[in-house]
C-alpha positions as CSV (number, residue, x, y, z in Angstrom):
1,M,105.6,155.5,184.3
2,A,105.6,152.8,181.6
3,I,108.7,151.8,179.9
4,S,108.6,151.9,176.1
5,P,111.7,150.9,174.1
6,W,111.9,152.1,170.5
7,S,114.7,150.7,168.4
8,R,115.1,149.7,164.8
9,G,116.0,146.0,165.0
10,T,114.6,145.3,168.5
11,I,113.9,141.8,169.9
12,V,115.3,141.1,173.3
13,I,115.3,143.3,176.4
14,I,118.9,143.6,177.6
15,A,118.8,145.9,180.5
16,L,116.3,147.9,182.6
17,V,117.6,151.1,184.1
18,A,116.1,151.9,187.5
19,V,116.2,155.6,188.2
20,S,114.4,158.0,190.6
21,A,110.8,159.0,189.9
22,A,112.0,162.4,188.9
23,T,113.7,161.1,185.9
24,Y,112.6,159.1,182.8
25,V,113.5,155.5,182.2
26,A,114.3,153.6,179.0
27,I,115.5,150.3,177.9
28,A,117.7,149.4,175.0
29,L,117.2,146.3,173.0
30,A,119.4,144.0,171.0
31,A,119.0,144.1,167.2
32,P,118.1,141.0,165.2
33,A,120.6,140.2,162.5
34,S,121.3,138.2,159.4
35,D,123.6,135.2,159.5
36,V,127.1,136.2,160.5
37,T,129.5,135.7,157.7
38,T,133.1,136.4,157.1
39,A,133.7,140.1,156.1
40,P,134.6,140.4,152.4
41,R,138.2,140.7,151.5
42,A,139.4,143.6,149.4
43,D,140.0,141.2,146.5
44,S,136.6,139.4,146.8
45,P,134.1,139.8,144.0
46,Q,131.4,142.3,144.9
47,Q,127.8,142.3,143.8
48,V,126.9,145.3,141.6
49,D,123.4,146.7,141.5
50,D,121.5,149.8,142.0
51,K,121.5,149.6,145.8
52,P,123.8,151.9,147.9
53,D,127.5,151.0,147.8
54,M,128.8,149.1,150.8
55,P,131.3,151.2,152.9
56,A,134.9,150.4,152.2
57,T,136.3,147.6,154.3
58,S,138.9,148.4,156.9
59,E,141.5,146.5,154.9
60,E,140.6,148.6,151.9
61,L,141.0,151.9,153.9
62,I,144.4,150.9,155.2
63,A,145.5,149.8,151.8
64,A,144.4,153.0,150.2
65,A,146.3,155.0,152.8
66,L,149.4,153.0,152.2
67,K,149.1,153.5,148.5
68,A,148.6,157.2,148.9
69,G,151.8,157.4,151.1
70,E,149.9,158.5,154.1
71,N,151.5,155.8,156.2
72,T,154.3,153.3,155.9
73,Y,154.0,149.5,155.7
74,E,155.2,149.2,159.3
75,E,152.7,151.8,160.4
76,S,149.9,149.9,158.8
77,L,150.6,146.7,160.8
78,L,149.2,148.0,164.1
79,P,145.7,148.9,162.7
80,R,145.7,145.6,160.8
81,A,146.3,143.8,164.1
82,F,143.5,145.8,165.8
83,I,141.1,144.8,163.0
84,N,142.1,141.2,163.0
85,Y,141.6,140.9,166.8
86,G,138.5,143.1,166.9
87,D,140.2,145.8,169.0
88,L,138.3,149.0,169.3
89,R,141.6,151.0,169.4
90,V,141.7,151.0,165.5
91,E,141.8,154.6,164.4
92,P,138.4,156.1,163.4
93,H,139.4,156.8,159.7
94,F,140.2,153.1,159.3
95,R,136.9,151.8,160.8
96,N,134.2,150.1,158.7
97,P,130.9,150.2,160.7
98,I,129.8,146.8,159.6
99,E,133.0,145.0,160.3
100,M,133.3,146.8,163.7
101,S,129.8,145.5,164.8
102,S,131.4,142.2,165.8
103,A,134.3,144.0,167.5
104,I,131.9,146.1,169.5
105,G,129.9,143.1,170.4
106,R,133.0,141.5,171.9
107,A,133.9,144.8,173.6
108,R,130.5,145.0,175.1
109,R,130.8,141.6,176.6
110,V,134.1,142.7,178.2
111,A,132.5,145.9,179.3
112,M,129.8,144.0,181.1
113,A,132.5,142.5,183.3
114,S,134.8,145.6,183.4
115,P,132.7,148.7,182.9
116,V,134.4,151.6,180.9
117,Q,135.6,154.4,183.2
118,A,134.3,157.7,181.8
119,S,136.5,160.7,182.3
120,S,134.9,164.1,182.7
121,A,137.9,165.7,181.1
122,S,137.2,163.8,177.9
123,Q,133.5,164.7,177.5
124,P,132.7,165.4,173.8
125,H,131.5,168.8,172.6
126,W,128.1,168.7,170.9
127,E,127.2,171.2,168.2
128,N,123.4,171.8,167.7
129,R,120.9,173.8,165.8
130,L,117.1,174.0,165.5
131,V,116.0,172.9,162.1
132,P,113.9,175.8,160.5
133,G,110.3,175.0,160.0
134,T,110.3,172.1,162.4
135,N,110.3,171.3,166.1
136,V,113.5,169.2,165.8
137,R,116.9,170.2,167.2
138,I,119.8,168.2,165.7
139,W,123.1,167.5,167.4
140,I,126.5,166.2,166.4
141,I,130.0,165.8,167.8
142,G,131.8,168.0,165.3
143,T,131.1,171.3,163.6
144,Q,128.1,173.3,162.5
145,R,129.0,172.5,158.9
146,D,128.7,168.8,159.8
147,L,125.0,169.4,160.6
148,D,124.1,170.8,157.2
149,R,123.3,167.6,155.4
150,Y,121.2,166.3,158.3
151,E,119.3,169.6,158.6
152,L,118.0,169.2,155.0
153,M,117.0,165.6,155.6
154,V,115.2,166.4,158.9
155,K,113.4,169.4,157.3
156,N,112.2,167.3,154.3
157,V,111.0,164.4,156.5
158,W,109.2,166.8,158.9
159,G,107.5,168.5,155.9
160,V,105.6,165.4,154.8
161,F,105.4,163.5,158.0
162,K,102.1,164.9,159.1
163,N,100.4,163.3,156.0
164,F,100.9,159.9,157.6
165,F,101.2,160.4,161.4
166,P,100.8,163.1,164.1
167,Y,103.8,165.2,165.1
168,P,105.3,164.2,168.5
169,M,104.9,166.1,171.8
170,P,107.5,168.7,172.7
171,D,109.9,167.6,175.4
172,D,110.8,169.5,178.6
173,G,114.4,170.7,177.9
174,T,115.8,173.7,179.6
175,K,118.5,176.3,178.9
176,D,120.5,175.0,181.8
177,S,121.1,171.7,180.0
178,D,124.1,171.0,177.7
179,I,122.3,168.4,175.7
180,N,118.5,169.3,175.8
181,V,118.2,173.1,175.7
182,D,114.5,173.6,174.8
183,D,111.2,171.8,174.1
184,A,112.2,170.7,170.6
185,I,112.6,167.0,169.8
186,D,116.3,166.2,169.9
187,F,118.0,164.0,167.3
188,Y,121.6,163.1,168.0
189,F,123.6,162.1,164.9
190,V,126.3,159.7,166.2
191,R,128.8,157.1,165.2
192,F,128.2,153.5,166.0
193,D,130.4,153.7,169.2
194,T,129.3,157.1,170.5
195,I,128.0,157.1,174.1
196,D,124.3,158.0,174.4
197,P,124.4,161.7,175.7
198,R,120.9,161.6,177.4
199,L,120.3,158.2,178.9
200,P,120.9,158.5,182.6
201,A,122.6,155.1,182.9
202,C,125.2,156.2,180.3
203,Q,126.3,159.3,182.2
204,G,128.2,157.7,185.1
205,N,131.7,156.3,185.5
206,S,130.6,152.8,184.5
207,V,129.2,152.6,181.0
208,D,127.5,149.5,179.6
209,L,128.3,149.7,175.8
210,E,125.5,147.3,175.0
211,L,123.0,149.9,176.3
212,C,124.8,153.1,175.6
213,T,126.0,152.7,172.0
214,L,124.2,152.0,168.7
215,G,126.6,149.4,167.4
216,A,125.0,148.0,164.3
217,D,121.6,149.6,164.9
218,A,120.7,152.3,162.5
219,G,118.8,154.3,165.2
220,V,117.1,154.1,168.6
221,T,114.4,156.2,170.4
222,H,114.0,156.6,174.1
223,E,111.1,158.2,176.0
224,A,111.7,161.6,177.5
225,P,109.7,163.9,179.8
226,P,107.2,165.5,180.1
227,A,105.2,162.4,181.2
228,L,101.4,162.8,181.2
229,G,100.1,159.5,182.5
230,N,101.4,157.0,180.0
231,T,102.2,159.6,177.4
232,S,105.5,161.2,176.9
233,S,107.9,162.8,174.4
234,G,111.2,161.3,173.3
235,F,114.6,161.7,171.7
236,A,116.5,159.7,169.1
237,L,120.0,158.6,168.1
238,I,120.8,158.2,164.4
239,N,123.8,156.2,163.2
240,I,125.7,158.2,160.6
241,D,127.9,155.3,159.7
242,Y,125.3,154.2,157.2
243,P,124.7,155.5,153.7
244,P,122.5,158.6,153.2
245,N,119.4,156.7,152.1
246,V,119.5,154.6,155.2
247,I,120.0,157.7,157.4
248,Y,117.1,159.4,155.6
249,D,114.8,156.4,156.2
250,T,116.0,156.1,159.9
251,I,115.1,159.7,160.6
252,A,111.5,159.1,159.5
253,H,111.4,155.8,161.3
254,E,112.6,157.2,164.7
255,L,110.5,160.3,164.3
256,A,107.5,158.0,164.1
257,H,108.7,156.3,167.3
258,V,108.9,159.6,169.1
259,A,105.4,160.5,167.9
260,Q,104.2,157.1,169.2
261,C,105.3,158.1,172.7
262,Q,102.4,160.6,172.9
263,Y,99.8,157.8,173.0
264,A,98.8,156.2,176.3
265,L,100.8,153.0,175.7
266,D,102.2,150.4,178.1
267,E,104.3,147.3,177.9
268,M,101.3,145.4,176.5
269,K,101.5,147.3,173.2
270,P,103.6,144.8,171.2
271,M,106.8,145.8,169.7
272,W,105.7,144.6,166.2
273,F,102.9,147.2,166.3
274,K,105.4,149.9,167.0
275,E,108.0,148.7,164.6
276,S,105.8,147.8,161.7
277,T,103.9,151.1,161.8
278,A,107.1,153.1,162.1
279,T,108.5,151.3,159.1
280,W,105.3,152.0,157.2
281,V,105.6,155.7,158.1
282,A,109.2,155.8,156.9
283,Y,108.2,154.0,153.7
284,K,105.4,156.5,153.0
285,V,107.7,159.5,153.8
286,M,110.4,158.1,151.5
287,K,108.0,157.6,148.6
288,Q,106.5,161.1,149.0
289,L,110.0,162.6,149.0
290,G,110.8,160.7,145.7
291,E,113.3,158.4,147.4
292,V,113.4,154.6,146.9
293,P,112.4,153.1,150.3
294,S,115.1,150.5,150.0
295,V,115.1,149.8,153.8
296,A,111.4,148.9,153.8
297,Y,111.9,146.7,150.8
298,E,114.8,144.9,152.5
299,W,112.5,143.7,155.3
300,L,110.5,141.9,152.6
301,K,113.4,140.5,150.6
302,H,117.1,140.9,151.4
303,S,119.0,142.0,148.4
304,G,122.4,140.9,149.8
305,S,123.9,144.3,149.3
306,S,122.1,146.5,151.8
307,P,124.5,147.6,154.6
308,I,121.8,147.5,157.3
309,F,121.5,143.7,156.9
310,A,125.1,142.9,156.0
311,R,126.5,141.9,159.4
312,R,124.7,142.0,162.7
313,P,125.8,140.7,166.1
314,A,122.5,139.2,167.1
315,A,120.0,136.5,165.9
316,P,119.5,135.9,162.2
317,L,116.9,138.1,160.4
318,T,114.4,136.6,158.1
319,E,112.4,138.0,155.1
320,F,108.7,138.7,155.4
321,F,107.8,136.7,152.4
322,E,109.5,133.8,153.9
323,T,107.4,134.0,157.1
324,L,103.9,134.3,155.8
325,H,103.1,130.9,157.3
326,L,104.0,132.3,160.8
327,T,101.9,134.6,163.0
328,L,101.9,138.2,161.8
329,G,104.0,140.4,164.1
330,M,106.2,137.8,165.7
331,P,109.8,138.8,166.2
332,W,110.9,137.3,162.9
333,N,108.6,139.6,160.9
334,Q,107.8,142.6,163.1
335,Y,109.5,145.0,160.7
336,G,108.3,143.3,157.6
337,S,104.8,143.5,158.9
338,W,104.7,147.1,157.6
339,L,103.3,145.5,154.4
340,F,100.0,144.7,156.2
341,F,99.6,148.5,156.9
342,Y,100.6,149.2,153.3
343,Y,97.7,146.9,152.3
344,L,95.4,148.7,154.7
345,S,96.4,152.1,153.4
346,M,95.8,150.9,149.8
347,E,92.3,149.9,150.8
348,K,91.4,152.6,153.4
349,G,93.7,155.5,152.8
350,D,96.8,156.8,154.5
351,G,94.8,157.9,157.6
352,I,94.2,154.3,158.7
353,V,97.4,153.9,160.7
354,R,96.7,157.1,162.6
355,S,93.2,155.8,163.4
356,I,94.5,152.5,164.6
357,W,96.9,154.1,167.0
358,Q,94.2,156.4,168.3
359,K,92.0,153.4,168.9
360,A,94.9,151.6,170.7
361,A,95.4,154.5,173.0
362,Q,91.6,154.9,173.7
363,T,90.6,151.4,174.2
364,P,91.7,149.6,177.4
365,G,93.4,146.3,176.6
366,A,93.4,147.0,172.8
367,D,96.9,146.3,171.9
368,G,98.1,146.4,168.3
369,I,96.0,143.7,166.5
370,K,93.0,144.2,168.8
371,A,93.0,147.9,167.9
372,I,93.2,146.9,164.2
373,K,90.1,144.7,164.7
374,E,88.3,147.6,166.3
375,V,88.9,149.8,163.3
376,I,88.5,147.4,160.4
377,P,86.8,144.0,159.9
378,L,89.8,141.8,160.3
379,D,87.8,138.7,159.1
380,Y,87.3,140.5,155.8
381,H,90.7,142.1,155.3
382,F,93.2,139.6,156.6
383,P,92.3,136.9,154.1
384,R,92.5,139.4,151.3
385,F,95.9,140.6,152.6
386,T,97.1,137.0,152.3
387,V,95.8,136.7,148.8
388,R,97.5,140.0,147.8
389,N,100.8,138.5,149.1
390,W,100.6,135.9,146.3
391,N,101.8,139.0,144.4
392,Q,101.6,137.5,140.9
393,D,99.9,138.9,137.8
394,S,96.7,137.0,138.6
395,V,96.1,139.1,141.7
396,P,94.4,142.5,140.9
397,N,95.5,145.7,142.5
398,Q,99.0,144.4,143.4
399,Y,101.4,146.3,145.6
400,K,103.2,147.5,142.5
401,T,99.9,149.0,141.3
402,Q,100.4,151.9,143.6
403,D,104.2,151.6,144.0
404,D,106.2,151.4,140.7
405,T,109.5,150.7,142.6
406,F,108.1,147.8,144.6
407,T,110.4,144.9,144.6
408,P,109.5,142.6,141.7
409,G,109.1,138.9,141.9
410,L,108.2,138.6,145.6
411,K,106.0,135.6,146.4
412,P,105.4,133.3,149.5
413,G,108.6,131.4,150.2
414,S,106.8,128.6,152.1
415,T,104.5,127.6,149.2
416,R,104.0,123.8,149.0
417,T,104.0,122.7,145.3
418,I,102.3,119.5,144.3
419,D,103.2,118.3,140.9
420,E,102.3,114.6,140.7
421,S,100.5,112.3,138.3
422,G,97.1,111.3,139.5
423,P,94.9,109.9,140.7
424,Y,95.4,111.2,144.3
425,I,93.7,112.7,147.2
426,K,95.7,115.4,149.0
427,E,94.5,116.6,152.4
428,L,96.0,120.0,153.2
429,H,97.6,119.8,156.6
430,G,95.3,122.0,158.7
431,G,96.5,123.8,161.8
432,T,97.2,127.1,160.1
433,L,98.6,129.5,162.8
434,A,96.8,132.5,164.0
435,L,97.1,135.5,161.7
436,A,99.0,133.4,159.2
437,A,98.4,131.7,155.9
438,D,99.5,128.5,154.2
439,Y,100.0,128.5,150.4
440,Y,99.6,125.5,148.0
441,L,100.3,125.3,144.3
442,F,98.9,122.3,142.4
443,K,100.1,121.6,138.9
444,F,97.9,119.1,137.2
445,Q,99.4,116.8,134.6
446,A,97.6,115.8,131.4
447,A,96.5,112.4,132.9
448,T,94.3,114.2,135.5
449,R,90.9,114.7,133.8
450,K,88.9,115.8,136.8
451,V,89.8,117.9,139.8
452,T,87.6,118.2,142.9
453,F,87.9,120.7,145.7
454,N,86.3,119.6,149.0
455,K,86.3,121.6,152.2
456,L,85.3,120.0,155.5
457,P,83.4,122.1,158.0
458,T,85.8,124.6,159.6
459,E,85.9,127.4,162.2
460,S,84.5,130.8,161.3
461,N,88.0,132.3,161.3
462,A,89.2,129.8,158.6
463,H,89.3,131.3,155.1
464,V,90.0,129.6,151.8
465,W,90.8,131.5,148.6
466,A,91.6,130.0,145.2
467,I,93.4,131.2,142.1
468,K,92.7,129.1,139.0
469,K,94.7,128.7,135.8
470,I,92.4,127.6,133.0
471,G,94.4,126.4,130.1
472,T,97.1,129.1,129.8
473,E,95.2,131.9,131.5
474,W,95.3,132.8,135.2
475,K,91.9,133.9,136.6
476,E,91.3,136.4,139.4
477,P,91.2,135.1,143.0
478,E,87.9,133.6,144.3
479,D,86.7,133.3,147.8
480,W,85.9,129.6,148.3
481,T,85.4,129.8,152.1
482,G,81.7,129.0,151.8
483,E,82.1,126.3,149.2
484,E,81.9,122.7,150.2
485,Y,82.5,121.2,146.8
486,K,83.8,122.5,143.5
487,D,84.9,120.4,140.6
488,F,86.5,120.9,137.2
489,C,86.0,118.7,134.2
490,R,89.2,119.2,132.2
491,D,87.6,117.9,129.0
492,W,85.7,121.2,128.9
493,Q,87.7,124.1,127.6
494,D,86.4,126.5,130.2
495,E,87.1,124.0,133.0
496,D,90.6,122.9,131.9
497,L,92.2,123.5,135.2
498,T,96.0,123.3,134.7
499,N,97.1,125.0,137.9
500,L,95.4,125.8,141.2
501,V,96.6,128.0,144.1
502,I,94.9,127.4,147.4
503,I,95.4,129.9,150.2
504,V,94.2,128.9,153.7
505,S,94.3,131.8,156.2
506,N,93.4,132.2,159.8
507,S,92.0,135.5,161.0
508,D,91.9,134.5,164.7
509,L,94.1,136.6,166.9
510,T,95.7,133.8,169.0
511,A,94.4,130.2,168.2
512,P,95.6,128.0,165.3
513,L,93.0,126.2,163.1
514,Q,92.1,122.8,164.2
515,R,94.0,120.0,162.6
516,E,90.6,118.5,161.6
517,S,89.8,121.6,159.5
518,K,91.0,120.2,156.3
519,V,90.8,121.0,152.6
520,R,91.0,118.1,150.1
521,I,92.1,118.3,146.5
522,I,91.1,115.2,144.5
523,A,92.9,114.5,141.1
524,D,91.0,111.9,139.1
525,A,92.1,110.2,136.0
526,V,88.5,109.6,135.0
527,G,86.8,112.7,133.5
528,C,83.3,113.7,134.4
529,Q,80.9,113.2,131.6
530,Y,78.2,115.9,131.7
531,V,75.0,115.0,130.0
532,K,73.6,117.5,127.6
533,G,70.5,117.8,125.4
534,W,67.0,119.2,125.2
535,A,63.4,118.6,126.3
536,K,60.0,120.0,125.7
537,A,56.5,119.4,127.1
538,T,52.9,120.1,126.5
539,L,50.1,120.0,129.1
540,H,46.5,119.8,127.7
541,V,43.8,120.4,130.3
542,K,40.3,119.6,129.1
543,D,37.1,119.0,131.0
544,D,33.5,120.4,131.0
545,I,34.6,124.0,131.7
546,Q,38.0,124.5,130.2
547,D,40.2,123.6,127.2
548,V,43.7,125.0,127.6
549,R,47.0,123.9,126.1
550,Y,50.2,124.9,127.9
551,T,53.3,124.4,125.7
552,S,56.9,124.7,126.8
553,S,59.8,126.1,124.8
554,R,62.5,123.6,123.6
555,V,64.8,123.8,126.7
556,N,68.5,123.3,126.7
557,L,69.5,121.0,129.6
558,I,72.9,120.2,131.1
559,F,73.2,117.7,133.9
560,R,76.3,117.6,136.1
561,P,77.4,114.4,137.8
562,R,77.2,114.5,141.6
563,D,80.5,114.5,143.4
564,P,81.7,111.0,144.5
565,A,80.7,111.5,148.1
566,Y,77.1,111.9,147.0
567,Q,76.9,109.0,144.6
568,D,75.2,106.9,147.3
569,M,73.5,104.3,145.1
570,E,75.7,101.5,143.8
571,G,75.5,101.0,140.1
572,N,73.8,104.4,139.6
573,T,75.2,107.7,138.4
574,Q,73.3,110.6,139.7
575,Y,73.2,114.1,138.1
576,D,71.9,117.5,139.1
577,L,70.5,120.0,136.6
578,M,72.6,123.1,135.9
579,P,70.6,126.4,135.7
580,A,68.0,126.4,132.9
581,L,65.2,128.7,131.6
582,V,61.7,127.5,130.5
583,T,59.1,129.5,128.7
584,W,55.5,128.3,129.0
585,T,52.9,129.6,126.5
586,A,49.1,129.2,127.1
587,A,46.2,129.2,124.7
588,G,42.6,128.2,125.3
589,T,39.4,128.9,127.2
590,V,37.9,128.6,130.6
591,H,34.2,129.0,130.5
592,D,33.8,131.9,128.0
593,C,37.1,133.5,129.0
594,T,40.3,133.4,127.0
595,I,43.6,132.2,128.4
596,S,46.7,133.6,126.8
597,G,50.3,134.8,127.3
598,Q,53.6,133.5,128.5
599,I,55.5,132.9,131.7
600,L,59.2,132.4,132.4
601,V,60.5,129.8,134.9
602,T,64.2,129.9,136.0
603,I,65.3,126.5,137.3
604,P,68.2,126.9,139.7
605,S,70.9,124.4,140.4
606,F,70.9,122.3,143.6
607,L,74.3,120.5,143.4
608,N,74.9,117.5,145.6
609,Q,71.6,118.1,147.5
610,P,68.8,115.6,148.1
611,V,65.8,115.9,145.8
612,D,63.2,118.1,147.4
613,P,59.7,117.9,145.7
614,S,58.6,120.9,147.7
615,R,60.8,123.1,145.5
616,P,58.9,124.6,142.6
617,A,61.8,124.3,140.2
618,Y,64.6,121.7,140.2
619,G,66.1,119.0,138.1
620,Y,67.5,115.5,138.8
621,F,68.7,112.7,136.4
622,N,69.7,109.2,137.3
623,V,71.3,106.5,135.1
624,V,71.3,102.8,136.0
625,G,74.1,100.9,134.4
626,M,74.0,97.7,132.5
627,F,75.9,95.8,135.1
628,T,73.0,96.4,137.6
629,G,70.4,93.7,137.6
630,G,67.4,95.0,135.5
631,G,69.5,98.1,134.6
632,D,70.4,100.0,131.5
633,Y,67.7,102.7,132.0
634,H,67.4,106.3,133.2
635,S,64.9,108.5,135.0
636,I,64.5,112.2,134.9
637,E,62.5,114.7,137.0
638,V,62.4,118.4,136.0
639,S,59.9,120.6,137.8
640,A,59.4,123.9,136.1
641,V,57.0,126.1,138.1
642,N,57.1,129.8,139.0
643,P,54.4,130.4,141.7
644,E,54.6,134.2,141.1
645,A,54.0,134.1,137.4
646,A,50.6,134.0,135.7
647,F,49.0,134.0,132.3
648,T,46.3,136.4,131.3
649,K,42.6,135.6,131.6
650,T,40.3,137.8,129.6
651,C,36.6,137.6,130.1
652,P,33.9,139.2,127.9
653,G,32.3,142.5,129.1
654,D,32.3,146.2,128.4
655,P,35.1,146.7,129.2
656,P,36.5,143.1,129.3
657,T,37.6,141.8,132.6
658,V,41.3,140.9,132.8
659,T,42.6,138.8,135.6
660,K,45.5,136.3,136.3
661,H,45.5,132.7,135.5
662,F,48.0,130.5,137.2
663,F,49.8,127.5,135.6
664,P,48.1,124.3,136.8
665,G,51.0,122.0,135.8
666,T,54.3,121.1,137.3
667,Y,56.7,119.1,135.1
668,L,58.9,119.8,132.1
669,L,59.8,116.1,132.5
670,N,58.7,113.4,134.9
671,I,60.0,110.1,133.7
672,P,60.4,107.4,136.4
673,W,61.7,104.9,133.9
674,Q,62.9,104.8,130.3
675,A,65.2,102.3,128.7
676,N,68.5,103.6,127.4
677,S,69.1,103.8,123.6
678,Y,72.2,103.5,121.6
679,D,73.6,105.2,118.5
680,G,76.2,102.7,117.5
681,D,78.3,102.3,120.6
682,K,77.2,105.7,122.0
683,I,74.5,105.8,124.6
684,V,71.6,108.1,124.2
685,Y,68.9,109.0,126.7
686,K,65.7,109.9,124.8
687,G,62.0,109.2,124.7
688,N,58.5,110.4,123.9
689,K,55.8,109.7,126.5
690,Q,52.3,110.7,127.2
691,Y,50.7,110.7,130.6
692,D,47.2,111.6,131.7
693,Q,47.6,112.3,135.4
694,G,44.0,111.5,135.9
695,K,44.3,107.9,134.6
696,L,45.7,105.0,136.6
697,H,46.5,103.1,133.4
698,D,48.7,106.0,132.2
699,F,50.6,106.1,135.5
700,M,51.4,102.4,135.2
701,K,52.9,103.0,131.7
702,L,55.5,105.3,133.3
703,L,56.9,102.4,135.4
704,P,59.2,99.6,134.2
705,P,57.4,96.9,132.2
706,G,56.0,94.2,134.4
707,T,55.9,96.3,137.5
708,Q,53.4,94.9,140.0
709,L,52.0,97.2,142.7
710,P,50.4,95.8,145.9
711,Q,46.6,96.1,145.9
712,I,46.6,98.6,148.7
713,A,48.8,100.9,146.5
714,L,46.5,100.3,143.5
715,D,43.4,101.2,145.6
716,A,45.1,104.4,146.8
717,L,46.1,105.4,143.3
718,S,42.6,104.7,142.0
719,R,41.1,107.1,144.5
720,T,43.8,109.8,143.7
721,L,43.7,109.5,140.0
722,S,39.9,109.1,139.5
723,A,39.3,112.8,138.5
724,T,37.1,113.5,135.6
725,G,38.4,115.2,132.5
726,S,41.9,115.0,131.2
727,S,45.3,116.6,132.1
728,L,47.5,115.1,129.4
729,Y,51.2,115.6,129.5
730,T,53.3,115.0,126.4
731,W,57.1,114.8,127.0
732,E,59.9,114.6,124.5
733,W,63.6,114.6,125.3
734,E,67.0,113.6,124.0
735,L,70.3,113.7,126.0
736,R,73.8,112.5,125.3
737,P,77.0,112.3,127.4
738,L,79.2,115.3,126.7
739,T,82.8,114.3,126.3
740,S,84.1,117.1,124.1
741,P,84.7,120.7,125.1
742,Q,81.7,122.1,123.3
743,T,79.7,124.6,125.3
744,G,77.0,125.8,122.9
745,G,73.4,124.6,122.7
746,P,72.3,121.2,121.4
């Protein structure tokens, strides 16, 4: 039968108990801990907040007894000595469970060398009762009255538990047993040093305290018969040395672990999957019961006052928001990973965790994260989970949206902040770990006038999201995974990028991103001067059979400079047209038919792409500077054709015949060369040209003055342009560099 440990705070397997095949097996695990610090003195300042009060220190308990006259000063010396030396013989009513965790750790190490000898004459008496309306039997060393408070807690937890996870399988208890009398799930409410009453290894004469007591753990679950393949029931121990809200939470957490035993699991099902989902169940139960789920919150951010994290004898604990750059579910964040399942439940409903566990049990080899991938598209959800973890007002549907007590102010602790004067090029380091995210916050100073985002080709599991702050306003997150270039001209009001958050995440299950998979942020002190203006055109087609004039609207044009990597002609500045809309109007005749109507042409933007004349609609603008030999001119090409649109052709008849007439032209502008103009010291790109595309002489007028073509080229053009009739273009345009934040029309 498989071994499945279930313990709040589990990291390292300490002992494996070998027993006969007729009995069950279990392992106990050491709990992770926060940094060990000196226990507070009675006169030390204590933090005051709305978290549960810390239990009184042993020194405080002894001092209170002395003040109340319950013992003398001389009588108080012995328990003080026991406390100072970590001696477990300190009387129970002077014990502080947190302080005693160190003492029990030392006692355990001694016990490993010299096992405790158990005496049958000193076996404790357990009181028990079945909690009405549940299948849970509760136990305590004490009286029936001592069970009252825990009965109500168990009953309340059981009542809402089914909303989030299935109830556990009954166990195989018998009336002949002293500590397992029926098929109910057994919960034993114990002190930190109580010996486990059920684990076989804890029933002999030699007792390993590391295995057989809770110590600083809030609870533990062990498997229990009946065993059906890899499924089983279980029982739990609950540490009553903690405050009520921790006990409440632990009951729900351990009940989830017992319920997990019914699934066909094995050692390959990772502990993080068990612990994170049990923590999520406890969180949901506490919320539905109207309790603040402070334990779940503590795994995200330690408040400094929670007793469960105050002093632990094992390795330091970390906070989930401090480990977002590390692989999800690793030992340092296996409990805090409950937040991932909270995200999923926000998106998919509370049944999602149940569905994932069912998939994990049904699918061979589908451990925790693989089962998640079977149920939901991880490539879609994991990047969005990492964005939600930014957890600031710019993120819609935050955790606090559905949970008004969610800890405020949480944000990724590993965020790298870049707050430097430009110009600079920053290459984000690459190598993001599997199921992790790296966070970057750029703060752009006033001297930075242009910001460019550049993403080199990356693996399919690499995701890049961005959150922009334009001026003083944060915008909603955007998925830039498919973007190669984005730039922002800060001279424009709607592109005044003051802050930028970049979140690089990796949805692969095991492999980090390649170090070559980089994102670059370029801060430039030179702003980008867009060019803005207008253009209009007329095409007059006239020959023996037709006389039609096609007139464009006056079109607003904005040209954006290409990114530096695509400015590949020295001395030239190349621009791409931003989206534009052209209306062509036709009027005239073909034979005895009338041509009329309008068509619309939408010109898309092809940023940083080579000019492709096969496209029906595009725009390109190039400026040659004065410092280039023969320079100080510009060229423009704007094609404006919609192959699907047609004018109306109406021919006489009774009734008249109405058919389609397609636009025979191509260009809103086609200017190979035009000298630049100046308005004072301001450059202006403008002109007025005519070109009859059937006339060689007109074509030559489009070229720079004095251009000489080889004779072979002239001959070829003569044959091409020797058509009869006329197709006369008339083009007008005026463009100016846009250096102010205006965004309206010209």
